[in-house]
C-alpha positions in Angstrom: 0.0 0.0 0.0 1.6 3.2 -1.1 0.8 6.7 0.1 1.7 10.2 -0.7 5.3 10.8 0.0 6.4 7.3 -0.9 9.2 7.0 -3.4 8.3 5.5 -6.7 10.6 2.5 -7.4 9.0 1.2 -10.6 10.9 1.4 -13.8 9.9 0.6 -17.4 13.5 -0.2 -18.4 13.5 -3.9 -17.8 10.2 -4.4 -19.7 11.3 -2.2 -22.6 14.6 -4.2 -22.8 12.8 -7.5 -22.8 10.4 -6.3 -25.6 13.3 -5.0 -27.6 14.9 -8.5 -27.4 11.7 -9.7 -29.1 12.0 -7.2 -31.9 10.1 -4.2 -30.6 11.4 -0.7 -31.0 10.7 2.0 -28.3 8.9 4.9 -29.8 8.1 6.9 -26.7 8.3 6.4 -22.9 6.1 8.8 -21.0 6.9 7.3 -17.7 9.7 9.4 -16.2 8.7 9.3 -12.5 11.3 6.8 -11.3 12.9 8.2 -8.2 10.1 10.7 -7.7 7.5 10.6 -4.8 3.8 9.9 -4.9 1.8 13.0 -4.6 -1.1 15.0 -5.9 0.6 15.7 -9.2 1.1 12.1 -10.3 -1.8 10.5 -8.4 -4.1 8.7 -10.8 -2.0 9.5 -13.9 -1.6 7.1 -16.8 1.8 7.0 -18.5 2.0 5.3 -21.9 5.0 3.5 -23.2 4.7 3.2 -27.0 6.6 0.5 -28.9 6.4 -0.6 -32.5 7.3 -3.7 -34.4 10.9 -3.5 -35.5 11.6 -4.1 -39.2 14.8 -5.3 -40.8 15.8 -4.8 -44.4 17.2 -8.0 -45.9 19.7 -7.6 -48.7 22.2 -9.8 -50.5 24.9 -8.3 -48.3 22.8 -9.0 -45.2 20.5 -11.9 -46.0 18.3 -13.8 -43.7 18.7 -17.5 -42.7 15.3 -19.1 -43.2 14.3 -21.2 -40.1 16.7 -19.5 -37.8 15.8 -16.9 -35.1 15.5 -13.3 -36.4 16.4 -11.9 -33.0 19.6 -13.5 -31.6 18.6 -12.8 -28.0 15.2 -14.5 -28.5 15.9 -18.0 -29.7 12.3 -19.1 -29.3 11.0 -16.0 -31.1 10.1 -15.5 -34.8 12.2 -17.2 -37.5 13.5 -15.9 -40.8 10.8 -16.6 -43.4 11.3 -18.2 -46.7 12.4 -15.8 -49.4 15.0 -14.0 -47.3 18.0 -16.1 -48.2 20.7 -14.6 -50.4 19.6 -16.8 -53.3 16.2 -15.3 -53.1 17.5 -11.8 -53.2 19.7 -12.1 -56.2 19.2 -13.1 -59.8 21.9 -14.3 -62.1 22.1 -13.2 -65.7 22.9 -15.9 -68.3 23.7 -15.9 -72.0 22.9 -19.2 -73.8 24.2 -20.0 -77.3 22.2 -22.9 -78.6 23.7 -24.9 -81.5 21.5 -27.0 -83.7 21.2 -29.2 -86.9 24.6 -30.8 -87.0 23.3 -34.2 -86.0 25.4 -36.1 -83.4 28.2 -33.5 -84.1 26.1 -30.7 -82.7 28.1 -28.8 -79.9 26.6 -28.5 -76.5 25.0 -25.2 -75.6 27.4 -22.6 -74.5 26.2 -20.9 -71.3 27.9 -17.9 -69.7 26.7 -16.6 -66.3 27.0 -13.3 -64.6 26.3 -14.0 -60.9 24.1 -11.7 -58.8 23.5 -9.4 -61.8 20.2 -8.2 -60.3 19.2 -7.8 -56.7 16.2 -6.9 -54.5 15.5 -6.0 -50.9 13.0 -7.7 -48.6 11.7 -6.1 -45.3 10.8 -8.4 -42.4 8.8 -7.8 -39.3 11.1 -8.7 -36.4 8.1 -9.4 -34.1 6.0 -11.6 -36.4 8.6 -12.9 -38.7 6.5 -11.9 -41.7 7.7 -10.2 -44.9 6.0 -6.8 -44.9 7.4 -5.5 -48.2 9.9 -6.3 -51.0 11.3 -4.4 -54.0 11.5 -5.5 -57.6 14.8 -6.7 -58.9 17.0 -3.9 -60.1 20.4 -3.7 -61.7 22.2 -2.2 -64.7 22.0 -4.1 -68.1 24.9 -6.5 -68.6 26.4 -7.3 -72.0 28.1 -10.6 -72.5 31.1 -11.2 -74.7 31.0 -13.0 -78.1 31.9 -16.6 -78.6 33.6 -18.1 -81.6 31.4 -20.6 -83.3 32.8 -24.1 -83.1 34.0 -25.7 -86.4 32.0 -28.8 -87.3 33.4 -30.9 -90.2 30.9 -31.4 -92.9 28.8 -28.4 -91.8 29.0 -24.6 -92.0 27.1 -21.8 -90.4 26.3 -18.2 -91.2 27.6 -16.9 -87.9 31.4 -16.9 -87.3 30.7 -15.7 -83.7 27.6 -15.7 -81.5 26.5 -14.0 -78.3 27.3 -10.5 -77.3 23.8 -10.3 -75.9 22.6 -7.9 -73.3 20.8 -9.1 -70.2 18.3 -6.9 -68.5 16.0 -7.2 -65.5 13.1 -8.0 -67.8 15.2 -10.4 -69.9 17.9 -11.8 -67.7 18.5 -14.9 -69.8 18.9 -14.0 -73.5 19.6 -16.8 -76.0 21.3 -16.9 -79.4 20.9 -19.7 -81.8 23.5 -21.0 -84.3 22.2 -23.2 -87.0 24.5 -25.6 -88.9 24.0 -26.3 -92.6 25.3 -29.4 -94.3 28.2 -28.7 -96.7 27.7 -29.2 -100.5 29.6 -31.8 -102.5 32.1 -31.8 -105.4 30.8 -34.0 -108.1 33.4 -35.0 -110.8 31.9 -36.3 -114.1 33.0 -36.7 -117.7 31.5 -34.9 -120.6 28.7 -37.4 -120.8 27.8 -37.0 -117.1 29.3 -40.2 -116.0 31.4 -40.6 -112.8 35.2 -40.4 -113.2 36.8 -43.8 -112.2 38.9 -43.3 -109.1 37.6 -39.8 -108.5 34.6 -40.1 -106.1 32.2 -37.4 -105.0 33.4 -35.6 -101.9 31.9 -33.3 -99.3 33.4 -29.9 -98.9 35.7 -29.4 -95.9 34.8 -26.7 -93.5 37.5 -24.0 -93.2 39.2 -24.7 -89.9 39.6 -21.0 -89.3 36.1 -19.8 -90.4 33.0 -21.9 -90.0 31.1 -19.8 -92.5 33.4 -21.0 -95.4 34.2 -24.3 -97.0 37.1 -25.5 -99.1 37.6 -28.5 -101.4 40.1 -30.1 -103.7 39.7 -30.4 -107.4 41.3 -33.7 -108.3 44.0 -33.8 -111.1 42.9 -36.4 -113.6 45.8 -37.0 -116.1 44.8 -36.3 -119.7 41.7 -34.2 -118.7 41.0 -30.6 -117.9 38.5 -29.8 -115.1 35.8 -27.3 -116.0 33.2 -25.5 -113.8 30.3 -23.7 -115.5 32.1 -24.1 -118.8 35.4 -22.5 -117.6 38.6 -24.4 -117.1 39.9 -24.5 -113.5 43.2 -25.5 -112.0 43.3 -28.7 -110.0 44.0 -28.2 -106.3 42.4 -26.1 -103.7 39.0 -24.5 -104.6 36.6 -22.4 -102.6 32.9 -22.8 -103.6 30.9 -19.7 -103.7 27.9 -21.5 -102.2 29.0 -23.6 -99.2 25.8 -25.6 -99.3 25.4 -26.0 -103.0 26.9 -28.9 -105.0 29.6 -28.2 -107.6 29.7 -30.3 -110.7 33.2 -30.5 -112.2 33.2 -31.7 -115.8 36.4 -33.3 -116.9 37.1 -32.7 -120.6 39.6 -34.9 -122.4 42.7 -33.1 -123.6 43.2 -33.6 -127.3 46.0 -32.9 -129.9 46.3 -32.6 -133.6 49.6 -32.5 -135.5 50.2 -30.7 -138.8 53.4 -31.8 -140.6 54.8 -29.8 -143.6 56.6 -32.3 -145.8 59.1 -31.6 -148.6 58.4 -34.2 -151.2 61.4 -33.3 -153.2 63.9 -33.9 -150.4 61.9 -36.3 -148.3 62.4 -34.1 -145.2 59.9 -32.6 -142.8 60.0 -28.8 -143.1 58.0 -27.9 -140.0 55.6 -29.5 -137.4 52.8 -27.7 -135.5 51.1 -29.5 -132.7 47.7 -28.1 -131.6 46.3 -29.0 -128.1 42.9 -28.3 -126.8 39.8 -29.7 -125.2 37.4 -32.1 -126.8 34.8 -30.1 -128.6 36.9 -26.9 -128.6 37.8 -24.9 -131.7 41.0 -25.8 -133.6 41.7 -22.1 -134.4 44.3 -23.0 -137.0 44.8 -22.7 -140.7 47.6 -23.9 -143.0 47.0 -21.1 -145.5 49.6 -18.6 -144.3 52.2 -21.2 -143.9 51.7 -22.6 -147.3 51.8 -19.2 -148.8 55.1 -18.6 -147.1 56.6 -21.7 -148.6 55.2 -20.9 -152.1 56.9 -17.6 -151.8 60.2 -19.5 -151.3 59.8 -21.6 -154.4 57.6 -24.4 -153.3 54.3 -25.6 -154.8 51.5 -27.3 -152.9 51.0 -30.9 -153.7 48.3 -31.8 -151.1 46.8 -30.5 -147.8 45.3 -33.2 -145.5 44.4 -30.7 -142.8 41.3 -29.8 -144.8 39.9 -33.1 -143.5 40.6 -32.3 -139.8 37.5 -30.1 -139.4 37.2 -27.0 -137.2 37.0 -28.6 -133.7 38.8 -31.1 -131.6 37.0 -34.4 -132.0 37.5 -38.1 -131.2 38.1 -38.7 -134.9 41.0 -36.2 -135.2 42.4 -36.6 -131.7 46.1 -37.7 -131.9 46.2 -37.6 -135.7 48.9 -36.1 -137.9 47.8 -34.2 -141.0 50.5 -33.9 -143.7 50.8 -30.8 -145.9 52.9 -32.0 -148.9 55.0 -29.5 -150.8 57.5 -29.8 -153.7 60.2 -27.7 -155.3 59.2 -25.5 -158.2 62.4 -24.8 -160.4 62.3 -22.0 -163.0 64.8 -23.1 -165.6 66.0 -20.7 -168.1 68.0 -21.9 -171.0 69.4 -20.0 -173.8 69.5 -21.5 -177.2 72.4 -20.1 -179.2 72.4 -20.4 -182.9 75.8 -20.3 -184.3 77.8 -21.9 -187.1 80.7 -22.4 -184.8 81.3 -24.9 -182.1 81.2 -23.5 -178.6 84.6 -23.3 -177.1 83.4 -23.1 -173.5 80.3 -23.5 -171.3 79.2 -23.3 -167.7 76.1 -24.1 -165.6 74.5 -21.2 -163.8 71.4 -21.4 -161.5 70.4 -24.8 -162.8 70.2 -23.3 -166.3 72.7 -24.2 -169.2 74.3 -21.3 -170.9 76.4 -21.8 -174.2 78.8 -19.1 -175.1 80.5 -18.5 -178.5 82.9 -15.7 -178.1 83.9 -15.5 -181.8 80.6 -13.9 -182.9 77.5 -12.2 -181.5 74.8 -14.9 -180.9 71.1 -14.9 -181.4 69.5 -15.6 -177.9 66.2 -17.3 -177.5 64.8 -17.8 -174.0 62.2 -20.4 -173.1 61.0 -21.3 -169.6 60.4 -24.9 -168.9 59.2 -26.9 -165.8 61.7 -29.5 -164.5 60.2 -32.3 -162.4 
């Protein structure tokens, strides 16, 4: 029983401290009479101590531990709720490069991760252990690097590199797709479209340094010239313009025709011309100018077999020799001298016989004849 004049010994400190251990926060303590005496001024007064639920922000730097006490000094009190662990407060960004259409040679997806690219904050009531609020994930956009596209033999792609994508809060896991396309083939055939023995069809090889390109080898077939789209090509390395399209290589037989200029008078060959070309190609040769040249030197044409050769390289003229036969044409001048005297001397000049009678002036008759 207290009375006026008694000292007030009550204190709110212990109660407040106990509540603070349970997660409360002191807002206002109106009771300040400790140490005072009871009297008319405080008799019947009501003093209010105001506390509120404490709240704790939970961030990736200071996450909760679901199932464990929120307040260390209150082990039987509220526990951290689900959704407060670090893994709940962060979101990784990933870039996935998906490869497809190379059959069992298709590379595995390439996945690059940026850990904790985006974060959020959760606020927990320390008295009830409930989540009272949480933010959306935030964070700056993150751009990944590019990745060289793997080379897959027998296939090519239109992308030498892939990736370089940007992850955002709204699209944290962007994906790039690389599609492989089967390489074309090199198809060797003869002029009739038949396969070349010992020269099989081959698939282009993917360029080991650039998966968008292909290379192939044009085989060397002795005695034949390879042609693509009607144009001769050199055997060896070849880069197709369309990596997925087939290339037909037509092997055209190499042919030759020989023209021999023959001196019928001496039995010797004056000149030999050898023409080489492709089966079906133009001969592009005439004997006319050569014959005219020999005629100018005193020959006459006996026969010209080249007129039978035709104008193109064919199976019928391949490897044949055509003879152009020429013979000497000699202009013989002889002078018939009419005289009553016997010639005292004579000499042969330029295959003509000249009789000279020095004793008197002769009468000269000249008659051209053909000597054969």
